[in-house]
TORMIKOL-698161 format. One line per 5 residues: their letters; for each residue x negated, y, z of C-alpha. Coordinates in Angstrom, 1 decimal, padded with zeros to 4 digits, m for minus. Each point is the difference from the previous one (the first is absolute). Layout:
a> X:Y:Z  ...
This chain:
mkrki> m005.1:m065.1:m012.6  m000.1:000.2:003.7  m003.4:000.2:001.8  m000.1:m002.5:003.0  m001.7:001.6:002.8
ppltg> m002.1:m002.7:002.0  000.8:m000.4:003.7  m002.1:001.7:002.7  m002.5:m001.7:001.6  m000.5:000.7:004.3
gtlla> m003.8:001.6:m001.4  001.9:002.0:m001.9  003.0:001.0:002.4  m002.8:000.8:003.0  m001.5:002.7:m002.8
illfp> 003.1:001.4:m000.9  000.9:000.4:003.6  m003.3:001.1:001.9  m000.6:002.8:m003.0  002.3:002.5:001.1
allsg> m002.5:m000.1:003.4  m002.5:000.4:m001.8  000.9:002.9:m001.8  000.9:001.9:003.0  m003.4:m001.7:002.2
cgsge> m002.5:001.9:m002.7  002.7:003.4:000.4  m000.6:000.3:004.0  m003.8:m000.6:m000.5  m000.4:003.0:m002.5
aqqkp> 002.4:002.2:002.0  m002.4:m001.3:003.3  m002.8:001.4:m002.0  001.3:003.4:m001.1  m001.8:002.8:001.8
aspaa> 001.8:001.7:002.9  000.8:003.8:m000.2  m002.6:002.3:001.1  000.1:001.7:003.8  001.1:003.6:000.3
apppe> m003.6:001.9:m000.1  m001.2:001.7:003.1  001.2:004.1:001.3  m003.2:001.7:m001.8  m002.2:001.2:003.0
vdvvt> m001.0:004.1:000.5  m002.0:001.4:002.5  001.4:002.0:002.6  m000.7:002.9:002.9  002.9:000.4:002.8
vaagp> m000.7:003.5:000.4  000.7:001.7:004.3  m000.3:003.6:000.7  m003.6:000.8:001.4  m002.6:002.6:000.5
avltq> m001.9:000.9:m003.4  m002.4:002.7:m001.2  001.5:002.1:m002.9  m002.9:000.3:m002.6  000.2:001.9:m003.5
dlpgr> m001.9:m001.3:m002.8  m001.6:003.2:m001.9  m002.2:000.2:m003.5  m003.3:001.3:000.6  m004.1:000.4:m002.0
lqayr> m002.9:m001.4:001.4  m003.2:002.8:m000.1  m003.3:m000.1:001.7  m000.8:001.2:003.3  m002.9:001.9:m001.6
taqvr> m001.4:000.8:m003.8  m002.9:001.4:m001.0  m001.6:000.9:m003.0  m003.1:m000.5:m001.1  m001.8:002.4:m001.8
arveg> m003.5:001.2:m001.4  m001.6:002.9:002.1  m002.7:001.1:m002.5  m000.7:m000.3:m003.4  m001.7:m002.7:m001.9
ivekr> m000.2:m003.6:m001.4  001.8:m002.9:001.3  m002.6:m002.3:000.6  001.4:m003.3:001.6  003.6:m001.1:001.5
lfaeg> m000.6:m001.2:003.6  003.3:m002.1:000.8  002.6:m002.4:m001.7  002.9:001.5:m000.6  002.9:m001.2:002.2
sdvka> m002.5:m000.9:002.4  000.4:001.9:003.8  m002.7:002.0:000.6  m001.1:001.9:003.6  m001.0:003.6:000.4
gdtlf> m002.5:001.2:m000.7  m000.9:m003.1:m002.8  m001.5:001.6:m003.4  002.3:m000.3:m002.3  m002.2:001.4:m003.2
qidar> m003.5:001.2:m000.9  m000.5:003.5:m002.0  m003.4:000.4:m001.6  m001.9:002.1:003.3  m003.2:000.9:m002.4
nyqat> 000.5:003.1:000.1  001.3:000.8:003.6  m002.5:m002.0:001.5  m002.4:002.7:m001.5  001.7:002.9:000.9
yhsar> 000.1:m001.5:003.4  m003.4:m000.4:000.1  m000.7:003.7:m001.4  001.9:001.0:002.8  m002.0:m001.9:003.2
advai> m003.4:002.0:m002.0  002.3:003.1:000.4  000.9:m000.3:002.9  m003.2:m000.8:001.5  m002.3:003.0:m001.8
arqtv> 003.1:002.6:002.2  m000.4:m001.9:002.7  m004.0:000.4:000.4  000.0:003.8:m001.5  002.8:000.6:003.1
erykp> m002.6:m001.6:002.9  m003.1:001.8:m001.6  001.9:003.5:000.2  001.4:m000.8:003.3  m003.7:000.9:001.8
lldvk> m000.8:002.4:m002.2  003.3:001.9:000.7  m001.4:m000.2:003.3  m002.9:002.2:m000.2  002.3:001.8:m002.8
avsrq> m002.4:m000.9:m003.2  003.1:m001.0:m001.9  003.2:002.4:000.5  003.5:m000.9:001.5  001.4:m000.1:m002.9
eydla> m002.4:m002.1:m001.8  000.6:m003.0:003.1  003.6:000.7:m000.5  m000.1:000.0:m003.7  m002.0:m003.9:000.3
earlk> 002.7:m001.5:001.9  003.1:000.7:m002.4  m002.2:m001.6:m002.3  m000.6:m003.4:002.5  003.8:000.2:000.6
qaeaa> 000.7:000.2:m004.1  m002.6:m002.9:m000.5  001.6:m002.2:002.7  003.6:000.5:m001.4  m001.4:m000.6:m003.2
lsraq> m001.4:m002.7:001.3  003.3:m001.6:001.5  001.6:000.5:m003.0  m001.9:m002.2:m002.1  m000.6:m002.6:002.5
ldwen> 004.1:m000.4:000.3  000.2:m000.1:m004.2  m002.8:m002.7:m000.2  002.3:m001.8:003.0  003.2:000.8:m002.6
thvpa> m001.8:m002.0:m002.5  001.1:m003.5:002.2  004.0:000.4:m000.2  001.3:m001.3:003.5  003.2:m001.3:001.0
siagr> 002.0:002.9:002.3  002.1:m002.4:001.0  000.4:m004.3:001.1  002.6:m001.5:m002.9  000.2:m001.6:m002.9
igral> m001.6:001.8:m003.0  001.7:m000.7:m003.9  m000.7:000.3:m002.8  m003.2:002.2:m001.2  000.8:002.9:m002.0
vtega> m003.4:000.6:m001.9  m002.7:m002.7:m000.9  m003.8:000.2:000.1  m001.1:002.7:m003.0  002.7:002.7:001.0
lvgkg> m001.0:003.3:000.8  001.7:001.3:003.1  000.7:002.8:001.9  m000.6:002.8:m002.9  002.1:002.7:001.5
eatll> 002.2:m002.1:002.0  000.2:m002.4:002.1  000.5:m002.8:m001.3  002.3:m003.3:001.1  m001.6:m003.4:m000.3
atieq> 002.3:m002.3:002.1  002.4:m000.1:003.0  000.2:m001.5:003.5  003.4:m000.8:001.8  m000.3:m001.4:003.4
ldpiy> 003.2:m002.3:000.2  m000.4:m001.5:003.2  001.8:001.3:002.1  002.4:001.5:m002.7  003.0:002.3:m000.1
vnftq> 004.3:m000.7:m001.9  001.5:003.5:m000.8  003.9:m001.3:m000.1  002.7:003.1:000.4  003.3:m000.2:002.8
pgadm> 003.6:001.8:m001.5  000.3:002.4:002.4  004.3:m000.6:000.2  m001.8:m003.3:001.2  m001.9:001.4:002.8
lrlrq> 002.6:002.4:001.4  002.8:m003.1:m000.2  m002.7:m002.0:002.4  m000.7:002.8:002.0  004.3:000.6:000.4
aiksg> 000.5:m003.7:000.7  m003.1:000.1:002.8  001.2:003.0:001.7  003.9:m001.3:m000.1  m001.4:m003.5:002.2
klrra> 001.2:m002.1:m002.8  m003.6:m000.2:m000.5  m003.2:m000.5:002.3  m003.4:001.2:m001.6  m002.8:m002.7:m001.8
esasv> m002.4:m001.1:003.1  m002.2:m001.2:m002.9  m001.7:003.0:m002.4  m002.1:m003.1:m002.0  001.4:m000.4:m003.8
ellle> m000.6:m002.8:m002.4  m001.2:m000.5:m003.6  001.9:m001.9:m002.8  m002.4:m000.4:m002.8  001.5:m000.1:m003.9
dgsiy> 000.5:m003.9:000.2  002.9:000.6:003.4  m002.5:m001.5:002.6  m001.5:002.0:003.1  m002.9:001.2:000.4
pktgr> m001.2:m002.1:003.4  m001.3:003.3:001.7  002.3:002.8:001.2  m000.8:003.2:m000.3  001.1:003.7:002.0
ifftd> 001.6:002.7:m001.4  m002.8:002.7:m000.1  001.3:002.9:m001.2  003.5:002.3:m000.8  000.9:002.9:m001.6
msvdp> 001.5:003.0:001.9  002.5:000.7:m002.6  002.1:m001.4:m002.4  m001.1:000.3:m003.9  002.6:002.7:m002.1
stgav> m000.2:m001.9:m003.0  000.5:m003.1:001.2  001.6:m000.4:003.2  m002.8:m002.5:002.0  m002.3:000.1:002.8
slrae> m003.4:m000.5:m001.3  m001.2:m002.9:002.5  m004.0:m002.1:m000.1  m000.7:m003.0:001.5  m003.3:m001.6:000.9
fpnpq> m000.5:m003.6:m000.2  m003.4:m002.2:000.9  m001.3:m001.6:m003.8  m003.4:m001.9:001.3  000.6:m002.4:m003.3
rellp> 000.5:002.8:m002.7  003.3:m001.5:m000.6  001.5:003.2:m000.4  m000.9:002.5:m002.9  000.5:003.4:m000.6
gmfvr> 002.8:000.5:m002.5  002.1:m003.2:000.8  003.8:000.3:000.8  001.6:m001.3:003.3  002.6:000.2:002.0
lrfpq> m000.2:001.6:004.0  002.3:m002.1:002.5  000.1:002.0:003.1  002.7:m000.8:003.2  001.8:003.2:000.4
aqadn> 002.4:m001.0:002.8  001.0:m002.8:002.8  003.7:m001.0:m000.5  001.5:m002.0:003.4  003.1:m001.6:m001.7
airvp> m001.4:m000.8:m003.4  001.4:m003.0:m003.0  m002.6:m001.1:m002.4  000.0:m002.0:m002.5  m002.9:m001.2:m002.8
qravq> 000.0:002.6:m002.8  m000.1:m002.9:m003.1  003.6:m000.6:001.9  001.8:002.9:m000.2  001.3:m000.1:m004.0
agpqg> 001.9:003.2:m001.4  002.7:m000.4:m003.0  002.8:002.5:m001.1  001.9:000.9:003.3  m003.9:000.3:001.9
qfvmi> m001.8:m002.1:001.9  001.2:m003.6:001.8  m001.6:m002.8:001.5  000.9:m004.0:m000.5  001.1:m001.8:003.0
vtpdg> m000.1:m003.6:001.1  003.8:m000.1:001.8  000.7:m002.3:003.2  002.1:m002.3:m002.3  m003.3:m000.3:m002.3
kaall> 000.9:002.0:m003.5  m001.5:003.1:m000.9  002.0:003.4:m000.2  m000.9:003.4:m000.7  m000.5:002.6:002.1
pirtg> m000.5:003.5:m000.3  m002.6:001.8:002.0  m001.6:003.8:000.0  m003.6:000.1:000.8  m001.6:003.3:002.1
gmagg> m003.8:m000.4:m000.7  m002.7:m002.5:000.4  m001.9:m001.4:003.0  m003.4:m001.5:m001.5  001.6:m001.9:m003.2
dfiva> 003.5:m000.4:001.2  002.8:002.0:m000.6  001.8:001.3:003.4  003.7:m000.9:m000.7  002.4:003.5:001.1
eglkg> 003.0:m002.0:m000.5  001.6:m003.7:m001.5  m001.8:m002.0:002.7  000.7:m000.4:003.8  m002.3:m002.5:000.6
geqvi> 000.3:m003.9:000.0  000.3:m000.1:m003.7  m002.0:m002.5:m002.0  m000.9:002.0:m002.9  m001.7:m001.6:m003.2
vnglq> m004.0:000.9:m000.1  m001.0:m002.8:m003.0  002.1:m001.6:m002.3  002.5:002.2:m000.8  000.3:m001.1:m003.6
karpg> 001.3:m003.3:001.2  002.9:001.8:002.3  003.3:001.1:m001.7  002.9:001.1:002.1  002.5:m002.8:000.9
tavag> m003.0:m002.8:m000.3  m001.5:m002.0:002.7  m003.4:000.6:000.6  m002.6:m001.7:003.1  m001.4:002.8:001.9
kplap> m003.3:m000.3:001.6  m002.1:002.0:002.0  m002.2:002.3:m002.0  m004.0:m001.4:000.6  m002.6:002.1:001.6
psass> m002.3:001.5:m002.6  m003.5:m001.8:000.2  m003.4:001.7:000.4  m000.6:m000.7:m003.5  003.0:001.8:m001.4
gqakp> m002.0:003.5:000.1  001.7:002.0:002.5  m001.9:002.2:002.1  000.2:000.0:003.7  001.6:002.5:001.9
spage> m001.8:002.2:000.9  m000.8:m000.1:004.2  001.6:003.6:000.4  003.6:m001.3:m001.6  m000.6:m003.5:000.7
kgese> 002.6:000.1:002.7  002.7:001.7:m001.5  m000.7:m002.7:m002.9  000.6:m002.5:002.0  002.9:001.2:001.4
arqtv> 001.4:000.9:m003.5  m000.3:m003.7:m001.2  002.0:m001.0:002.5  002.5:002.0:m001.3  000.5:m002.8:m003.2
ggkkg> m000.2:m002.8:002.0  m003.4:m000.3:000.8  m001.0:m000.2:m003.8  m001.8:003.0:m002.1  001.7:000.1:m003.1
n> m002.9:001.9:m002.5
C-alpha cells in the first residue's frame, strides 16, 4: 500500500529554503571566532660594545699573600706566676700598654735591698773622701769603696729592670692575637715564654712573584718602541671574591735576582689598611701597570670565549645576525683583554646575552650600559685615570668588566 505524501505548505517550503542559509551563517560565525595565528617573535636583545683602537695601559694580575707590616712577639722577660691578663684578645693595643702582670713581690724586695746597698756604699765613699785628704785612709781603701758603690748601683739597675719587667708591655702598636698563657701559669722558667703576638696591619704588605721571562719580554718590547713605560707605579688589589680593594698601593720592594728554582723575581707592595679589612695570610691578586700601548683594541673579558680552535668572540653583523669571529689576545688592560689579532675596529662585540646568540640567527644589539656606582667596582687611581679613560674609549665608551 502506497503512503500518501502530504502537500507542502508555504511555511514548510520557506523553512526548507532558509535551512542552508542558516547553516552557512553558523559556519561563518564559528570561523570568525577562531583565534588568529601568532605573530613572529622579535629577535633576542644582546648587549654589545663597539670596539675601536686607542691608547691603553697594559696590566698584569699576579697572585700574592698578605703579610703584616710588623710582627712582635710578647715574651716573659722574668720568671714568675702570671697574675693578670690586661687586654682583650683580638683588640688593638698601643706601644707601651701593659699586657700581663707577673707576681712582682720578690723583685720588689730585691729592688729595695739593692737601694739600701747603694745608700750604704755611697755613705762609705763620702766618709772616706775627707779622710783620704788627710791620709787617714789609704788610696786602696778609698778605691775599693768606690768599686763597691758601682757594683751596688749596677745591682740596683738590674733589680729595677726586673721589677719593671713584671709588667709585660706591648713593644709595638697593632692588633694582638689570642693569649697563649692563662692566669696562674709559670713563665720565664729557663726561657722567655711566648705570651702573645702583635701584628701591625696598617699599612700591610703583599708578597708576590713575577716570572723573569715576562719581565725580560716586557723590557724588550719597551726598548724596541712597541710599548711605552707606564707612567704610574700604583697597583690595585683584587680580593678573593673578585672585588677591587678601594685603596691603591705602591711597589715597595723588588728583588735584584731571579730565584733559580722558580725562575721568578720576588716583589712586595704596600697598601693602606685603615679599616683592618686586609688580614695577614689572605690570598689576593695584584694588578699593576706594566706599559702603555698607543693603538690597542680591548674587549671585556667575559666577551672572549675559548673553543677547540682557539679564542673567539660573537659579533653582530651589519644585517643584524650573530656571527663567530676568531681572535687572539695579547695581554690585559684592567679587566679587559687586549686583542692582538682578529678585530680591526668598528665591530659590535656581544658582551651579555651570549647564550641567546647562535651563529646565523637574528639578534638585536643594544649598547652595554655603564657599570653603576653600586656594582662594587673601584674607581681608577688618579695616576692611571687618564689611561683608563682613554682605554674605555676603545670599547665604545663602555667598560666591560
